[in-house]
C-alpha positions, 0 to 999 in steps of 0.5 A, a space after each residue: 097030707 090027706 090020707 085018702 088017695 086022690 086024683 086031679 081034675 082040671 077045670 078050665 074056666 074059660 077058653 082062649 085062642 092061644 091056651 085051650 084044649 081043642 075040646 073047647 072049640 069042638 075040634 079033634 086036634 089038640 093044642 100043644 101041651 106040657 107037664 107041670 109038677 108043683 111042690 111045696 117046701 118051707 123055711 121053718 118056724 121055731 115057735 110052733 109045733 105044726 103049721 098045717 095049710 089046707 089046699 083045695 087046688 091050683 089056678 094058673 094064668 096063661 099069658 094072653 089067656 084066661 085063668 083056669 083051675 086044677 081042683 083036687 078031687 077023689 076017685 069018685 070026682 068029689 072035692 078033696 082038699 089036701 092038708 099039708 104040714 109045712 113044719 115037716 117040709 124043711 131042708 130038701 123035703 117037699 110035698 107035691 100038690 101037682 104030681 104031673 099035670 098035663 096043661 097047655 104049653 106056653 108062658 104063664 103069668 102067675 099061679 094061685 094056691 087055693 087055700 081053705 081058711 074058714 074060721 068056723 071049721 078046722 082046716 088051716 091051723 098052727 099048733 103051739 104048746 099043744 094048743 091049736 090056733 086057726 090060720 086065716 088068709 086075708 081075703 083067702 076065699 077070693 084070692 088065695 095065695 097068689 104068686 106073681 112069678 112067670 114060668 114056661 111049660 115047654 111042649 112035651 116037657 116037664 116043668 118042675 117047680 117048688 114053692 118055698 114058704 118062709 114060715 117065720 115071716 109068713 105067720 103074723 099075729 093080728 094087732 092086739 093079740 098077746 105076743 108070742 103065746 106059749 100055748 094057743 088058746 083060741 087066738 087066730 094067726 094070719 097067713 101072709 105068705 113070703 114065698 119064692 118059686 124055684 125051678 128044680 132043674 137049676 137048684 142045689 143043696 148046702 149042708 154041713 155041721 156046726 161044732 158044739 159051742 163054737 167060738 162066739 157063743 156062750 151059755 146065754 146063746 140060743 143053741 144050737 142056733 140057725 144058718 142063714 143064706 144071703 144072695 144071690 150076688 153077682 159079686 159076693 159081698 160077705 158083710 152081713 150083720 143083721 136080719 131086719 127086713 132089708 136085704 134079708 136072707 133068702 132062706 135059713 135052716 135050724 141046726 139039729 140039736 142032736 146031730 149039729 147038722 143043717 140042710 138048706 135045699 132048693 137053692 138056685 145056682 149062684 153065688 151066696 154068703 152063708 152065715 151061722 148064728 147062735 143069737 136070739 132071734 125074734 119071730 115078732 121082729 122078723 114080721 115087722 120091717 120097721 124094727 131092726 134086730 142085730 144078729 151076731 154071725 160066727 164068723 161075722 163075715 160069713 162063708 162065700 159059696 158058689 153053687 151049681 145046678 144039681 150040686 151039694 155043697 158042704 159048709 161046716 162052722 167054723 169053716 175049714 181053714 
């Protein structure tokens, strides 16, 4: 996060009959407004020491209206980008991009995160083994990170959304580069985000602890391993056996090697299967949906979980009898 204090200035690119402040038309009355809070979190990547993305603003597209931008500026009105280390935002942690911005009420079709990814300067980057590699967003200067998920801002209400990056799937090496280097050495990576957007009024948390070296894990395993969340399902189907680009996990969490605890935050209410694995898991395979990778779960059928809004559910491994 950029250390300087900042404020947010909205730049309306075009006025629309349905979505515009009355100042665009010269009147004294204002159209109905609401408040938007927008945070960012991530499902972690275990091959990196830091994943820093620099944001310069947010663009919103009202239904039936023209897009407008909310650009970040400092106290003097100068442009001020925000650097966010997504690697630090696992579990229930998030960083606010918009802390409570008043915008026209109504339906919105999409949002776009404006990202600075200039290969000639240090803005967005990944750290591996003490080295630093540039992160590049394909066509980032033109399109940024566009999220085609609609949302509604109620009149006088607060809409609180969180964008969840799946960093393991979002960081991709360009073709021809050395696979999974131990240290960044001037290479660059592509940021092709796998994102989900959740409403903070409709989410819960799943947390728990893994017993040291549970049944099914041995000294050759990657320990303490990872916990995966599958779903949501109308009727829970517990059979999950791989992570190969088809019916993948919604999100996942690494088990802390000191406390043997894990936390999965920002989970929409619903029915899920949660499963623990100490099997090795390749980030390269995760990025390639044409390659299948068998992952052994303990227990192999996972654990069924039903989560209500605002609830924190405890699921340990092995599960209680």
